[in-house]
Structures are given as structure tokens and as C-alpha cells.
C-alpha positions in Angstrom: 3.8 -5.0 -70.6 6.9 -2.9 -70.3 8.1 -0.8 -73.2 10.3 -2.6 -75.7 8.9 -6.0 -74.8 6.5 -8.1 -76.7 4.8 -11.4 -76.1 6.0 -14.6 -77.5 4.4 -18.1 -77.4 6.9 -20.9 -76.7 5.8 -24.5 -77.1 9.1 -26.4 -77.0 12.0 -26.4 -74.6 12.1 -22.6 -74.4 9.0 -22.9 -72.1 11.6 -23.6 -69.4 12.6 -20.2 -68.0 16.0 -21.7 -66.9 16.8 -22.6 -70.5 16.0 -19.0 -71.5 18.2 -17.6 -68.7 21.1 -19.9 -69.8 20.7 -18.3 -73.3 21.1 -14.8 -71.9 17.4 -14.0 -72.1 15.5 -12.3 -69.3 12.0 -13.5 -70.1 9.3 -11.8 -68.0 5.6 -12.2 -67.3 5.3 -16.0 -67.8 1.7 -17.2 -68.5 0.7 -20.8 -69.3 -1.4 -20.8 -72.5 -2.6 -22.7 -75.5 -3.4 -22.2 -79.2 -6.3 -24.0 -80.9 -6.0 -25.1 -84.5 -2.3 -26.1 -84.2 -0.6 -29.4 -83.4 3.0 -29.9 -82.1 5.3 -31.8 -84.5 8.7 -33.0 -83.4 11.4 -33.8 -85.9 15.0 -32.7 -85.2 13.3 -29.9 -83.4 9.7 -28.9 -82.5 7.3 -26.8 -84.6 3.6 -26.1 -84.7 1.6 -26.9 -87.8 -1.9 -25.8 -88.6 -4.3 -28.6 -87.7 -8.1 -28.1 -87.3 -9.4 -29.5 -84.0 -6.0 -29.7 -82.3 -4.6 -27.7 -79.4 -1.0 -27.0 -78.5 0.1 -25.9 -75.0 2.9 -23.5 -74.1 4.0 -20.5 -72.2 3.8 -16.8 -73.2 6.8 -14.8 -72.1 7.6 -11.1 -72.7 10.9 -10.5 -74.5 12.7 -7.8 -76.3 13.4 -7.9 -80.0 17.1 -8.4 -79.2 16.2 -11.4 -77.0 14.1 -13.0 -79.8 16.9 -12.4 -82.2 19.5 -14.0 -79.8 17.3 -17.1 -79.3 16.4 -17.7 -83.0 19.8 -16.6 -84.3 21.5 -19.5 -82.5 22.9 -22.3 -84.6 20.2 -24.7 -85.8 17.4 -22.2 -85.1 17.8 -20.0 -88.2 15.0 -21.8 -90.0 12.4 -20.6 -87.6 10.3 -17.7 -88.8 8.0 -15.6 -86.6 4.3 -15.3 -87.1 1.6 -13.6 -85.0 -1.0 -15.9 -83.5 -3.9 -15.6 -81.1 -3.1 -17.3 -77.8 -5.5 -18.2 -75.0 -3.9 -17.6 -71.6 -5.1 -20.4 -69.3 -6.4 -18.0 -66.6 -6.9 -14.9 -68.6 -7.5 -13.2 -71.9 -6.6 -13.9 -75.5 -3.4 -12.2 -76.5 -1.5 -11.8 -79.8 2.0 -13.2 -79.6 4.9 -13.9 -81.8 5.4 -17.6 -82.5 8.5 -19.0 -84.2 7.9 -22.0 -86.4 9.9 -23.9 -89.0 9.3 -23.0 -92.6 8.6 -26.7 -93.3 7.1 -29.2 -91.0 9.2 -32.3 -90.1 8.9 -35.1 -92.6 7.0 -38.2 -91.7 9.2 -40.6 -89.7 11.5 -37.8 -88.6 11.9 -38.0 -84.8 14.0 -36.9 -81.9 13.2 -39.2 -78.9 15.6 -37.3 -76.6 14.0 -33.9 -77.4 10.5 -35.4 -76.8 11.5 -36.9 -73.5 13.0 -33.5 -72.3 9.8 -31.7 -73.5 7.6 -34.1 -71.6 9.6 -33.2 -68.5 9.1 -29.5 -69.0 5.4 -29.9 -69.6 5.0 -32.0 -66.4 7.0 -29.4 -64.5 4.6 -26.7 -65.8 1.6 -28.8 -64.9 0.0 -29.1 -68.3 -2.7 -31.7 -68.9 -1.5 -35.3 -68.6 -3.2 -36.3 -71.9 -1.2 -33.6 -73.7 2.1 -34.6 -72.0 1.5 -38.2 -72.9 0.8 -37.4 -76.5 4.3 -36.0 -77.1 6.3 -38.4 -79.2 
């Protein structure tokens, strides 16, 4: 990893490198990965919640602190807070990565069908397991 960059685990639309580029972020070193003990929840936006026995898939990218701040300082994303989690790279080691999650999980019944559809597209493009892609609601 180059100096000044740290790993981040992305599980929503930011898994798409083109979306990151359009936000002025030069993400490097993409690696498909997953985290055990977390489930994806979609309300207005996506977040991970602790959930024994579940697995969430995503992509680890290396970013600078300024790039993380640019992404999560954007309107509507200020509620996301970083935490460090252990991430299993699909074809590699376990790494520690920053993961931005909402302070509070979406409430029951809260949904965003358009976001879920876009996320399924990204997951398919990245060739994640079909069962996982189909579970995104």
C-alpha cells in the first residue's frame, strides 16, 4: 500500500470504481472481499449491521484520508461514521479496513427500490455470488 493511503471496505454503490472517479476519488488496489457477522440493510441508503451468521460482500479500495473525507462529506452522507473491521479478501488475506456505516440502521419498512436495483447491477458486474445479489431488496 502506498504511503498516505489506507484500505476501505465499500459495500454499496461506491464499489463501482466509475462512481468513485466521478466523485473525484482515485481509488487504487481494488479487491473483492466480504465481512462475516454483518448484514446489508437498505433504507434511504445502505449500511451494514452486526448480524451473527450473515455475510456482506464488497470491494476494498485504497484511498487517502482526503478522499474518504470527500466521499463521506457529501450531502446526505454525513451520518456515516468510520469503524475498523476485519475483511476477508476473496483471493487473499484478512485485512483491517475502514468501513463507513450509519449511526442508526434503517427502520423496518424503510426501503429504496431504485438504490437496491442499482446495487444489484454493480454486484452482478463485479461477479459476486448470485444468491447474495438476489437477496438485495
